[in-house]
C-alpha positions as CSV (number, residue, x, y, z in Angstrom):
1,M,20.2,-49.9,62.9
2,N,18.3,-46.6,63.1
3,T,21.3,-44.9,64.8
4,L,23.5,-46.2,62.1
5,Y,21.4,-44.4,59.4
6,R,21.4,-41.3,61.5
7,R,25.2,-41.3,61.8
8,L,25.6,-41.9,58.1
9,A,23.2,-39.1,57.3
10,I,25.1,-36.7,59.7
11,L,28.5,-37.8,58.1
12,S,27.1,-37.2,54.6
13,V,26.0,-33.6,55.4
14,A,29.3,-33.0,57.2
15,A,31.2,-34.2,54.2
16,L,29.7,-31.6,51.9
17,P,32.2,-28.9,50.8
18,L,31.8,-25.7,52.9
19,P,32.0,-23.2,50.0
20,C,28.7,-24.4,48.6
21,I,26.9,-23.4,51.8
22,A,29.0,-20.4,52.7
23,A,28.1,-16.7,52.0
24,D,29.7,-14.8,49.0
25,N,33.2,-13.6,49.8
26,L,33.8,-11.5,46.6
27,Q,31.9,-8.4,45.7
28,F,32.2,-6.1,42.6
29,S,31.2,-2.4,42.4
30,G,32.2,0.7,40.4
31,T,31.0,3.9,38.8
32,L,30.0,4.1,35.2
33,L,30.8,7.4,33.5
34,A,29.2,8.2,30.1
35,P,31.2,10.6,27.9
36,P,29.9,14.2,27.9
37,G,28.2,15.5,24.8
38,C,30.2,17.7,22.5
39,T,29.2,20.7,20.4
40,V,30.9,21.6,17.1
41,S,30.2,25.2,16.1
42,D,31.7,28.5,15.0
43,K,31.7,30.5,18.2
44,G,28.4,29.0,19.2
45,G,26.7,29.4,15.8
46,R,26.4,27.6,12.6
47,I,29.6,26.9,10.7
48,E,29.5,29.0,7.5
49,V,32.0,28.6,4.7
50,R,31.7,31.2,2.0
51,F,34.1,31.0,-0.9
52,E,34.7,34.8,-1.2
53,R,36.5,34.7,-4.5
54,N,34.6,33.9,-7.6
55,I,35.4,30.3,-8.7
56,A,36.4,29.9,-12.3
57,V,34.9,26.6,-13.4
58,N,37.8,25.8,-15.6
59,R,40.3,26.2,-12.8
60,I,38.7,23.9,-10.2
61,D,41.4,21.3,-9.5
62,G,40.9,20.2,-5.9
63,E,43.7,22.6,-4.7
64,L,42.9,26.1,-5.9
65,Y,40.3,27.9,-3.8
66,R,41.1,25.9,-0.6
67,Q,39.7,27.7,2.4
68,A,39.9,27.3,6.1
69,I,36.7,26.2,8.0
70,P,36.2,28.1,11.2
71,Y,35.2,25.8,14.0
72,Q,35.5,24.9,17.7
73,I,34.8,21.8,19.6
74,E,33.4,22.1,23.2
75,C,32.8,19.1,25.4
76,P,31.7,20.5,28.8
77,G,32.9,18.5,31.7
78,A,35.3,16.3,29.7
79,A,38.5,17.6,31.4
80,N,37.1,17.2,34.9
81,A,36.1,13.6,34.5
82,G,39.5,12.1,35.4
83,I,39.4,10.0,32.3
84,T,41.5,10.2,29.1
85,W,38.9,10.4,26.4
86,H,39.4,9.6,22.7
87,M,37.6,11.6,20.1
88,R,36.4,11.0,16.6
89,L,35.0,13.4,14.0
90,T,32.4,12.4,11.5
91,L,31.2,14.4,8.5
92,K,27.6,13.3,7.9
93,G,26.3,14.1,4.4
94,A,25.7,12.8,0.9
95,D,28.9,12.2,-1.1
96,A,29.4,13.5,-4.7
97,H,28.6,10.8,-7.2
98,F,32.0,11.1,-8.9
99,E,34.1,11.5,-5.7
100,P,33.3,9.6,-2.5
101,A,35.6,11.9,-0.5
102,A,33.6,15.0,-1.4
103,L,30.2,16.3,-0.4
104,K,27.4,16.6,-2.9
105,T,26.5,20.1,-3.9
106,S,23.4,21.7,-5.5
107,V,25.3,21.7,-8.9
108,N,25.8,18.4,-10.7
109,D,29.4,17.3,-11.1
110,L,30.6,19.8,-8.4
111,G,31.6,18.7,-4.9
112,I,33.2,20.1,-1.8
113,K,36.1,18.1,-0.3
114,V,36.7,18.6,3.4
115,L,40.3,18.2,4.5
116,L,41.3,17.4,8.1
117,G,44.9,18.2,8.7
118,G,45.5,18.1,4.9
119,T,43.9,14.7,4.2
120,P,40.3,14.1,3.1
121,L,37.6,13.7,5.8
122,I,35.5,11.2,3.9
123,P,31.7,11.7,4.5
124,N,30.2,9.2,6.9
125,Q,33.5,7.7,7.9
126,P,34.6,8.5,11.5
127,R,38.1,9.8,12.0
128,E,40.1,9.9,15.2
129,I,41.7,13.1,16.3
130,D,43.9,14.2,19.2
131,V,41.5,15.3,21.9
132,N,44.4,16.7,24.0
133,A,45.5,19.2,21.4
134,S,45.2,22.9,22.6
135,T,43.4,23.6,19.3
136,P,41.5,21.2,17.0
137,P,43.1,20.2,13.8
138,V,42.8,22.4,10.8
139,L,39.7,21.8,8.6
140,E,39.6,23.1,5.1
141,A,37.2,23.0,2.2
142,V,38.1,22.9,-1.5
143,P,35.8,22.6,-4.5
144,V,36.3,19.6,-6.8
145,K,34.6,18.7,-10.1
146,L,34.1,15.7,-12.3
147,T,37.0,15.6,-14.7
148,G,36.0,17.2,-18.0
149,A,32.6,18.5,-16.7
150,A,31.3,21.7,-18.1
151,L,29.9,23.5,-15.0
152,P,27.4,26.3,-15.4
153,S,27.9,29.9,-14.1
154,T,25.6,29.7,-11.0
155,D,25.5,29.8,-7.2
156,F,25.9,26.6,-5.4
157,T,25.3,25.2,-1.9
158,A,26.3,22.1,0.1
159,S,25.6,21.1,3.6
160,A,26.7,18.5,6.1
161,L,26.7,17.7,9.8
162,L,30.1,17.7,11.6
163,M,30.0,15.5,14.7
164,A,32.5,15.2,17.5
165,E,32.2,12.1,19.8
166,L,34.1,11.2,22.9
167,Y,34.6,7.6,23.7
């Protein structure tokens, strides 16, 4: 009887499926590559937009006084990575209370609308751009005001952070 139990035990072990006692036969590996950091600047410095002409407060219409924004985007190492990256631009800043597509300025009821390729670059909303273009898309700034607002004769300022991100 003892040998019968031994034979049944041996047969039970032999009947187990082999994959559950075999070594792994599939392995995964790879290389992770984080996108390089990008710098947005005007020839390595701060991007300054100075409206050279005096701005007549009664003529601000969101078209007149449009001015190009000088900027370059540099992403060192992006071209050598062997990956086709995608890019998005984000204009980080407070929006004007009367126009969500314009930046707030130091003067109430006056804003600066930034245009990317002719359409508004809305503050705090990322926008995809063509990273493979030989030059970045045209950025422009144009003053806008609250309809009917009586703006004072004064200097004004506005500021924002222009970010470029590869993904």
